[in-house]
N, C-alpha and C positions, 0 to 999 in steps of 0.2 A: 257821492258814496264811501270817500278816502275819508273824509269826515266822518260820517258814519261810524265805518271802520276802527279809523282811530279811538271811537266814542267807546266801542263795542270791546274792544281788545283786552282792555283793564278790566274790565268785570268782567268775561269767559274767565280772563287769569283767576280772576277773585273765584269766581264760583268753585274751577278744577281746583284751587288749593281745597277750599273748604270740604270739596268729596274729596279728594286725598289724604285728608287730614281725619275724615271720618273714616274712611278705610281704614287708614292706620291705629286707629285706634281701638278696630273693629277685633282688625289683627290680632293687637296688644293684647286685648280684653277672651280672645279665645288661646293666644297662647299659652300667656298666661294661668288659663281657665287649666289648662292642659296640663302644664307642670305643675301646679297644683296636685290635679289628681294623679300626674304619676309618680311624685313625693307621698303622698298621701298612702298608695295603694304599695308604695317600696316597703315599706314594711311589715307587710303581710306576705309579702313576696320571696318563699324559701324554695327556690329550684335555682338551683346556680348554670344550669343551663338558658331560662329563660331571661335570667340577669344578663349574662354575658349578652346578647343579643340588645340588650337596654344601653350599656354599658358609654356606649359614643353618644347616646342621645342628651348625658348629662354634664354640662357647663362646669367649669375648673371648679367653682368656688362650692358646688353639691360633689363634688367625686368623693371625696372626704366619706360624709354620709352614704352614700352608693357602696363604696367599700367595706365599709359595715354591717353591712347587712348583705354583701358580700359574700364579708365571714361568718355570718351567722347563717348563712344559707349552709354554707361548707361543712362545717363544723356539726348542725343539725343532721344534714346529707350524711357524713359520716361516722358517725354515730348509727342511723338506722341501716347502714351496709355492716360496720362491724358487729354490733351486739348482736348476742346470742336469741337473745329472747324476739321475736316478733311480731308481739304485740301487744308494745307500748303502742299512746295515745299519742297524734303529734302533739296533746295541747303538754304533757306531761315531759316532751323529750323539746320542747322548744323551752320551754319554765328550764331542763337541765341546761341546754345551749346557754340559756341566760346567767346564768349561777355561774357555769362558767367563767364566761365574760368577764364576770362580776367581779369575780374572784382573784381577777388576775390582770385586771388594769385597775388604770386610776382616771376615770372619765371624767378629765377636766385637762383642758389646753392651756397653758399661757398662750397671751398675746403677747408676741416678741417683734412684733413687723416692724413696729419705730421703735429699736431698740439698737444701741449699739456698741460693740465689745469694747469692756474695757477690762485691761487683767488687775487682778485680785490682791495685788501691789506693783509696785516699783523695785529697780533692780536696787536700790536704795536699802528699800525696806526690804528684799530677801537677804541681803549683805548683813542687816544688824540682828538680823534672828541666827545667819551662819554664826558670828564672830558673838553671839551670845553663848549658844550653843557650846562650841569650842573654848568658851571660857572657864565650863562647870569643871571643880575640881572629886575630891573624891569625898568629901564631904556632903558634897549638894545631892552628887549622884546618889549616896546612902539615905538620904532624909528623901527620896525622892518615893523610895522602893518601903518604905516607914508602914505606911497603910498597906502596903501589899504582903507587908510582912506580919501583920496582924491576921488576916486570913487563913480559917479552917483547913489545915492540908499543909501548911507552905513551909519548909522547911529550909534554917537556917543556911543550910547548902544550896537550895534552891533562891534562894537572894542573893550570896554568893556569885553562886552562877551569871545574875540578871545584871551586879552589878559590873562585873571582868566585861562582858559583853558590853557594857555601856560603857565602859570608859573606851576596850578597843575602839569603841565606833566614832570616839571623838576625835581621839590618835588618828582615825585614817581621816578624818573631817578635814584637822587641821593639817593636813598635806595637800588638800585642792588646791590650787590656784586660781588665778581671777579668770584667767581661760576658761579654768572648768565651769567654774562656777557662773560665768556668765550662761555658758554651754546646757547647764548644769538648768538654768535660769528660764532661759530661749524656749528650752523643749519643755518647759509647764507650762510659759504662757501659751505656747503654738498648741500644748493640748486643752489648758482652758477655753481659747477660741477653735476649736473643731468641735470641742462638747457641744458651745455656745451656736453655733451656726447647723449643729444636727441634732442638736437634743430632744429626742422622741416625743417630746408633753411641752411642745414649743409649737408656735403656729408655722414657724422656717422649716425646724424639722419634718413636719407635717410635710410641707410644700416638698420635702425634698421627696420623700416618703411616698408621696402621689404620685410622681415624678417616674420614679423607679417600677413604682406597681404597674404605672399607664404601659412603659416598657415591655416589663414582663406577659401583658394581656396582647400586647400587638403581635409576641413570637409565642403567643399559645403556652404561656410556662405561668397560666391563672395558677392551676393546680402545681407548682412547685412547692418543695419545703422549705428554699429561699421566699417565696409570692406568701405564702404560709404565713409566717415570723413577720416579714412587713406589715401584711393583713393584720398583725396583733397590735403591731407596731401604732397603725395608724387607729387601730380601737384603744389604744391607752397605754397597753401595754407597761408594765411593770420593768422600771431600766434594769438592764441585768438579767434579768427575766426569760425563761425558755416557756413560752404559752404551749398547753400540752396536744396531747393529741391520741384520738380516737382511736382505741385497741380493744383484743378481742380478748386480753388478758392482760392481769395486772405489771407496771412497766415503771421505769421512772417517765419523768414526766406525761404522767398518762393519763388519759377520760377512758374510766372503764366500768365494769359491771363488780360490783362485790355480789351480790345475789341477784343476779337476772330475773327480773321482773320488780323486784324487791327494792334494791339496796343500790346505789347509782354514785360511784365513787370520784373525783380528779386529785390530782397533785398539782401542784405550784413547784419550782423549781428553780432556782439560781446559782446553782452550783456548787456553792456554799452547802457543810454539812447541814449547819443550821437554816439554812433555807431551804428547804422543803418539808412539804404541808400537806397532811393528806384531809378533806373534805368529803364527808358521806353523805347523802340526803335517801331517804326513808319513801317511799312512795306511798301516798294517801288517798284510793278514788283518782282525779287527777292533779293532788298538789304534791308540793315536794318537801318533806319538814327535816330539817338540817339535826343530824345527831352527831352524840360526839361519843364515841366506842372506846375508850381510853376513860376511866376511871379517876382524873383529877380530882385532889383535894377528898377525898371520901374517904373520911378516919377510920371510920370500922373496918373498911377493907384493906386498908394503909396498915391496922396493927395486924391483922389477920400474917397478910403475906411477911413483912418486918419478922415474924415469930421462925422463916425460913429463909431469911437472908442475913449474915453479918456483916454488921454498918451501915450507914447509908445509900438506901435506892434511891430511883428516878425511872420516870418515863420518858421519850424523847418525841418529837413529832415527825423526827421525820424517819422512827423505824416503821411507818405504819402500823397494819395490820391484817389478819386473816380473817375473815365474818364463815361461819356455817350456821347451818340451821339444825335441829334435831327432830325428832319426830313429836315431841312436847311444845312446839313453839318456841323453844328458847334460841337466844341464839349463843352460840360457842366463839370467844375470841380468842385469840392467837396473838401475841405482841413481843416484844420485846422488853428487858427490865436490865435498867444499866447501874451497877456498883457505884459508887462513890467515884473510886479516880480511873473511871470505862472515859473512852473519847466517845466521841457524838455517833463514830464511823466501827467503834466495836464494845458492842452490847455484851456483856455477861452470863445474863442468863434470857430463860424465854419464860413466860409468862400463858397460863390457860385461863379465863372467864368466865362466867356466863350472866345474861342476864333478857329479861324478860320486855324492858321499857327504853335499855338504854340510863339508865339514869337509878336502880339499881342495881349492884353489881356485886356477882357470889365468885370468890378467887374457889379456882378446881387442883390445880395440879403447876408446879415447879420445877425446872431443872436447866443445870448448866448449859452454852452455848457448845453443844457438841452438836458436831457429824451423827453421832446416834446418842441424843440425848435420854439421858436415864429421869424418868417422870417422880418428882416425889408429890403424892395426896395431900392437900394440903385440910385441913381438921376444921 
């Protein structure tokens, strides 16, 4: 029996291994099918409360995709809560949500897993640039500003002021010691390294963002303002940009109704004067049509307005606009108008005009930018 038992044991082990392998294969198929079904349903889930329950079921390599969907769901829910008009179709609001995300993000993450940080320059190269800079004389500085001096509106005094500033900067740079320059170089490279390791448009940066978001979820801070911007970064937020927030009225970096039930708008914002832009969409059944309420490059419109403005003038994206609809079905638009010397922050005038299709515009009236504007009718 011992001999028989010795002969039988290997065959039993072999049969057991085959059975175990079959069980593992079936389990793998079932689990793989579960993950596939879970991922397939993920993009259709616009409930943050349901998604929170699923958060821990996603492996690390799928967390970024999960948080992207959570972000979509949150914006969708915020819009439904904040907007005054309550009869929007879910399809429209989902499309608008995707438009807001697309307009504020760069949907391409660079794979930097195998990259090693390399400084942009050596200290010797940094030192050479410094020495070249301090070796400039007044003749060289003036030559640098030759093209600038030819620009319209630039006076001789403007050029002289800039030359003086540059010469003072060069003199200050000459006073720097080797120790000063080494510290300046080290700070520069340190900043480069920090950006390299945390750039949110790279796989390395996304990995760190995911860890921060995980921590916020574990602390029940998934709806905090900080986490909102982290979720935006995970979705590819443009560097330096602030992701807009759904509100019930127009604000900086906002998602809002321009005309409730008809025109929806979002604002992109990066903190700079020229870094604010407005995007508006008109609802047509279950579709969104991008509109441009500012009549750029409309010669007949410009010709009429120019009769009431001394000198050159322009529109600025950052100024935004108000849109109302009258009883004739016309859209009345109010925006700021900038004279030639106006800074981005400070327009000189207001301009009101109308349109039916956001393609053909008719100027109505214009005024100075005063607390109580005195309107002049445009004929």
